[in-house]
Structures are given as C-alpha cells and as structure tokens.
N, C-alpha and C positions, 0 to 999 in steps of 0.2 A: 294467706296474704294478709298483712296487717293493715289497720285502718289508715296509718300514715302513707303507706305505699299506694293504697287505693286512692287516697286523696290527691297524691302527687301525680298519679297517672291521669286522673280525671281533669285536674288542673291544665295538665299538658295537652290533653285533647281538645279542651275548650279554648286555650290560648293558641295552639298551632295544630289543628286538625290535618294539615297537609304534610306534616313532618312524620311520616310514618317509617318503620324500621327500614324499609327498602329505600326511601328517600335519604335518610341518615347515612346509610351504607354507601350510597352512590356519592353523596357530597363529600364523605370522608375520602372515598377513593380519588374523586377529582382533586381533592386537597393534596394527597400524597403525590400524585402525578404532575401537579401544576407546575413545580419547578423545572422538570424535565420538559414538559409542554411548552412552557414560556421560553425556555432556552432554545428549543427546536424551532419555535416560530420566529425568534429574534436572530439567531445564529445560523440557521439553514434555510428555512422557507423564505424569510425576508430577503436575504441576499440572492437566492436563487431567483425569485421573482424579479428583483432588480437587474440582474444579469440578462434575464430574458428581455427585459425591456431595452436596456442599454444596447443589446445586440442587434436592435432593429432602428439604432439611431447612428448619426454620424456625429460623434462628439469628440471634440478635441479638449484636453485637458487644460491646455495652456489659455486658449482663448475662452473656455467655458461656453462655447457655443454649440448647441445641439439641434440636429434636425433629424426628424423621422424619415428613414428611408426603406423601411420594410426589410425585405429579404436581400438587399443589395449586398451587405456585408458577406452573407453567406454564399451568393452566387460569385462574388469576387473571390473568396477563399477557395471554393470547389472547382470553379470553372476557369478563372482568368489568372490567378497567382500560381506561378510555377514553383515558388519557394515552398508553399504549403504542401505540396505532395512530397517535396524533398524532406521537410521536417516530419511528415508522418511516416515516411520510410525509416528515417533515424529512429523514431519513437519505436517503431515495430522492431528493427534490429536490437535496440536496446533491450525491449521486453523479451525477445526470443533468446537473447544471450543472458539475461539476468534470471528470468523464472526458472528454467530448468537448472542452471547451475545452483542457484540458491537452495532449491528444493533438494536436489542430489546430495549436496554437502550437508545440508541441515539434517537429513535422514541418516547420512553415514555417521555424523556426529551423534546423532540421538541413539543409534543402535550401539555405538561404542560407550556412551556415558549414561545409559539407562539402567544398567546393572551397578549395585553398589561395590565398590572397591576402594582402597586406599587413595586418596587424593581426588576423588570423583568430583566433590564440591568445588575444589579449586580449579579443576579444568572447565567445570560448567560456568564458572564465574569468570574465567579468562574469555571463554567464547562468547559470552553474555555481555561483557564490559562494554565492547564497541557500541552496543545497541543504545545505551545510556550516555555515550559519550556525544558531546557537541558535534553536530554534522559539519560545521564550518571548521571547526579545530581538526576534525579528522581529514577534511579535504586539503587543509593547508599542509599538514603533516605529509601526506602522500603526495601532495605537489612537489615538496622539496625531495622527497625520496625517488620520485620518477623524473627528475631533471636528467639533462643530457650526461656529459661525462663527469659533472660534479654530483650526481645523484648517488645515493646509497646503494640502489639497486644495480645500477651500471657498475659501480665500483666492485660489488660483490661479483658480478659476472666477470668482470676484467681479471679477477684473481684466477679464474679457471680458464682464461683465454678467450672469452666470448665478449664481442664488441656490441653492447646493448644499443638499441635506438634511443632518440630522444622521444620517449613515449607519449608525452602530451603535445608535441608539436609536429607529428608526422600522422597524416590522415589515416594510414593503414593500421596504426597502433593506439590512436588516441581513443576510440570508442572502446576497445578491448580493455584498456587501463582503466577507464571509468567504470566500466562494468564490474571488474574483478574487485576494485576497491569498495564499491557499493555492495558487492556480495559479501565481502569480509566484514562489512559494517553491519549489515542487517541479518546475516545467517543465524546469530544467536537466538533471535526471537522465534524463528521456525524451529530452531533446533529444541528450545523449550516446549513449544507446542507439541513436537513429535515425541519428546520424553514423557510428556503427561499422557499422551495416547498410548503409547507402548507399556506404560506402567499399570494403565487400565484394562490391558489385555489378561484374561486369566491364564496363569501358568499351566493350568490343567490342560489346555489345548496342545500346547508345546510338549508336554510330558507324554501325553497319548500319542502324538505323532512320533515322538522318539522311540517309544515302544513298538510302533509299527515299522520301525527302520527307516523313517524319512530322514533326509540329510538336512543340513542348515539351510541350504539354498531352497529345498523343497518346503521346508517350514515357513521360510519368509515369503515364498511366492504363493503358497496356497493357504496360509493362515493369517500370517502377520500382515502382509499387504493388503488383503481384501478388507481386514479389520481397520486399517487405517485409512480407508477411503473417505469417510467424512472429514477427518482431519485434513487429509490431503487436499480435499476440495476447498475447504476453508483457507488453507495457506495458499493455494493457487490462486484463489480470488484476491485475497489480501496482497500477495506478491505482485500480481499483474496490476492491480490498481495503484500500488506504490511505484511501479516501474514507469508508469505514465505520468505520474505527479512529480517524479524527481527534478529537482530545481537546484538544491544547494551545491550538489556536486558538480553540476555543469557550470554553474555560476562561478565557482571558486577555482575549479581546476583547469577548465579549457575556455570558459566563456563563449561555448558553442563552436568554437573552431577546433582544429585548424580547417580552413576553406569549408566551414560550416558542417564539417564532419560529425560533430556532436551536437548539432543544434536540434534539440528535441521539442516536443510541442509545448511542454510547460514553460520552457525558458523562452521559446518563441513568443508565447502570449505575453510573458514579462516585457520582453523588448517592444512589442507593439503597444502595450498599455502604459509602461512607465520610461521608455527611452524615447519612442516616437510619439507618445501621449495620444494615441488613437484608442480611446477607451471603448468606442463602439465596436471597432474591429476586433480588439482583444476579447471583449465579451462574446462575440460570435464565434471566435476560436475557442473560447472556454466551453460554450455550449456544444461545439462539435466534438471536442475532446470528451464531454459528459456523455455524449450519446455512444461514442465509440467504446468507452470503458464499460458503459452498461450493456452494450451488445456483446462484447467479449465476455462479461460476467454470465449473461444468459446462456451463451453457447457453452461455457464451461459447466454450468449447472446441467444443461441439457445432456451433454455428453456423458457427465458423471452418472446421471440418472440412467441413461441408456446402458452404460456399462455395468451399472449395479443389476439392472433387470437380465 
C-alpha cells in the first residue's frame, strides 16, 4: 500500500469514523431501492391507509361532509344490503367462468405454439395482440358484434339457420358474453407464460418417457403438467385477482345490466363512489373485496402446496 493510499484512508477515518464498509454498502443499497420504496409508499401503502380510514366514515363527495361511523358501513354491506350479496354472487360466477376457461385455452394454445414451425411467431402475435389492445376499444367492438339482429355474430348464425339472442340484453346470455370476450382478450398473456414454462422443461424427460412407451397423454399428465405447477399457480392467482377487478368490460358492454345480471363488485364500488358519491361506503366495499381476493389467493396457494406434497 502506497503512502498516498494510507494518507487517504487515515483522513477518511478521522473525518468519518462511522462510515464503515458495511455502513456504506447499506446506504448504497437503500439508495438503489429508494425509488421503489417511495413509489410503494406513495402509490400503494398511502392509498391503502386512506381507504381504510374512509371506510369507517360517512363521506359524501358532493357535500364534502364526513362523519366517523366506525364499522357501520361494513355492517350495512354484510348484514343489511341485499344487493351486496347479489353482486358478490355475480363476481364469483364471473370468476368461476373466466379463470378455468382462460387457463384451459391458454394451456391449449401454449402446447400448440411452444414448438417451432413455420408461422409460429405470427400465430403467437395474433393471440397476444388483444392483450395490448385498449380495453375500451375492445369492448366497443364486441358490443357492436354482439348486438341483436344487426350484430355480426347473429348475422353469421343466421346464415346457418340459427337465430341468435340479443347477447348483451338478455340476463341468461349477458354474463356468458362478457366472460368469453374477456377470455379472448386476456388469454394471450397466460399463453406466453405457459410457453415460457414449457420451453424451460428439458426435452430429455419426454424423450426418456417415449423410449419407455409412454403415450402423449401420459407424458403430459405425468411429466409436463406436474412441472407446470408453479406457473399454473401464478397464472391462477393473477387471473383470479384480475377477474375480481374487471371494470372496463362491464362498464362499456353492459353497464351492470340487464337486470343487474352482470353487476360485479368492482363496478358496484364505482357506482357507489362516483355515481352516488358515497365514498365511505365505496371504500368499505373496496376493503371487503381486498379481503375476499386475499383469502382466495391464500386458499389457492395452500391447495397447490398440498397437491405438490
């Protein structure tokens, strides 16, 4: 070590004896994570605390008058408001229809498009393109396609002699129509996740199974599907959370109708907060939805772990 380096180290120790190597590394680490930490505090933790506080108030957005009511909003939603349980039922139906259909279609497309062949990039792009398409534009287009007699879908059905319903105006068909259009829009994302997981599986496993005389179904059931378990869990959780957060499709295509048949929890929160201006009650509903989604996520993780064991 030269005299200049010794002199520099000695001066640093005299001026800042607390600035040890460990302290400097810790300060540098906090400096790197500070943008994410500040964003987390401002855009997640701060609004979450605000929603918790608002949920215990009776605050009208028009009059700007707020009064602390404790858990009255939660009691009203859970015990006194019959519309709330109807909305929860619609949300559960929407999730039960969307999640399995989305995952099954995504896995099917991934199995078909995971191997290289001529035009595979084109087909992947076609199925992924709706994901990056504006949700409102997508809903508007499908709203026109699913109209009554003038809709494109019913015109195509009429060619083969089938009289299609007014998809978005009949209670028995509106929910199914919204689910299917939502699946078509978002299936590309899960398809890409499954493709990435399939390409990460070593081909040696499949080759060894074929040498032992295993069929394609046996290879999928005994090798591929178990190895896709972590990806399947992630996709299931993401899709379930997204199904409870859906708003744009309902807002543009049905507005919660007909006869409140597609009135889901996210749209109901919007109605209470920005149509009836009851911010306190809307915040309480948002907290209830947060708890429901968190419980469903925990249940899915526990079931997946139990299945893996």
